[in-house]
N, C-alpha and C positions, 0 to 999 in steps of 0.2 A: 415645454412650459405648461404648467397646470392651468385649469380654468381660473382658479383664484389669482394666480400671478398675472394671467392675461387680463383679467378684469381690473386688477389694480393698475396695470399699465395703461389701459384704456381710460380709466377714470381719472388717473393722474394727467393724462393728455388733455382732459376736458376742464381742468382747474382754470377758473376765470371766465368760463363760458356762462352766458346768461340764457335762461330760457326765454322763449318768445313771450311777449306780454300776453297775459291771459284775457279772456272776455270779461267785460264788466258784469258785476252781480249787484243786484240791489239789496241793501240791508233794509229789511222790512220790520215793521212793528210786530208783525206776527212772529217772525223769527226771534225777536228779542223777547216776546212774552213767552214763547215755548221754552226758550233757554232758562228764563226766570223760574218757570214752573219746574223744569228739570233739576235745577241746581238749588232752588230755594232763595235765590238772590232777587228779591222784590224791591230793591232800592228805587225810590221814586224817579230818579234821573233816567232810569230805564224804562219804567212801566206806566208812570202817571203822566199822560200826555199833557193834560191841562196844567198841572203844577210845573212840569218841565219847561213849558213855554216861558215862565217867568224866572226859570233858574239860570245857572251860569252858562249853559250851552244853547239856550234859546229854543229847546225841544229835547225830546228824548234822544238818548245815545245808546249805542250797543255796548254790552258788557265787553271789557277787554278779552276775557276768557272766551266769549263767543267768537270774536274775531279770530283768536288763535285756533279754536276748535274747527273752524270752517276753512282752514288753509287748503285742504285737498279740494274743496268745492270751488273756491275763488281762484284756484290755480289751473283749473281744467280748460284746455282747448285741445282740439284735434291734434294740432302741432305738438303741444307738450306731451300728449299721450304717445304720439309716434316716437318722440325722443326718449321715452322711458321704456323702450323695448328691452327685453332681457339680453344679457350678454350670454354667450355660450356657456352652458352648464348652470346657469343661475336658476334657483328654485323659487326664490321670492325675495322681496325687500321688506324689512321690518322697520318701523318707527322705533328709534332707540331713545329719543328724548330730545332735550333742548340744553344748550349751554347758557343761553342768555335770551331773554325775551324783554322787549321794551314796547311801550305804548305812547309814542311822542304826541299823538293827536287823537281826540275822540272821534268815533264814527257816528255822525248823525244819522238817525233813522231816516230812510228815503234816499240816502246818498248811495252812489255806485262806487264799488271797490273792486280791486283786482290785485293780483300778486305777480311777483317776478322772483325767480330763484337764480342765485349764482353759486356755482360749486366752488368751495374754498379749499377743501383738502380731501385726500383719500389715503387711507392707511389700512393695513391688515391688523385686525384685532380679534382675538378669539376664534380664529379660523374663518373670519368673514371679512369682507371689504367694508370698512366704515367710512362713510362720507359725512362731511360737514358742509352745509349749504347755508348761505344767508338768504333769507326770504324776506322781501319787503312788500308790505301791503300799502297800496296807495289809494287815495280818495280822489275821485274825479274832480278836477278843478282846484286842488290844493297842492302846494308844494311840499308841505310837511307830511311824512308817512303816518299812517295809522299805526303800524306795527312793524318792528324789525326784529327778526328771530334767527338765532343760530341753531339750526335743526340738524340732528344726527340721524342717520339711517344706516342700517347694516344689510349688505347684500349677502344672501345665503346661498351657498353652493353645495 
């Protein structure tokens, strides 16, 4: 059995498994401001603290794209990193993109967020193992998630 076929078998056996819950990470105004600078998105609901207090969310909120951009940061724990160890023959894993991204709830500045990942599928495509995982970003103390993403990755051998 080749490394590619072995990897596919291993990954398919993990379908339905969830990563451990990651550590909480604070969404700070500094993070939001830096993202606004980097992207040119200076909408007041993100950066104008005083005006946002009177706005629909009662304060500034993170850009949805910022929440999406820091998935790697808010998903980190030592346990998760251990779970991502390479399979024999694997050279690297690349981000292949997203099938679907939704932002059901805004992330208020100052809130704590974290993510959890569930493997949904694994197939061979283009000589690599392509996985699709559902990543859910939760906000501490809220039932409704901040972001739900179908993320694609490709394992290179």
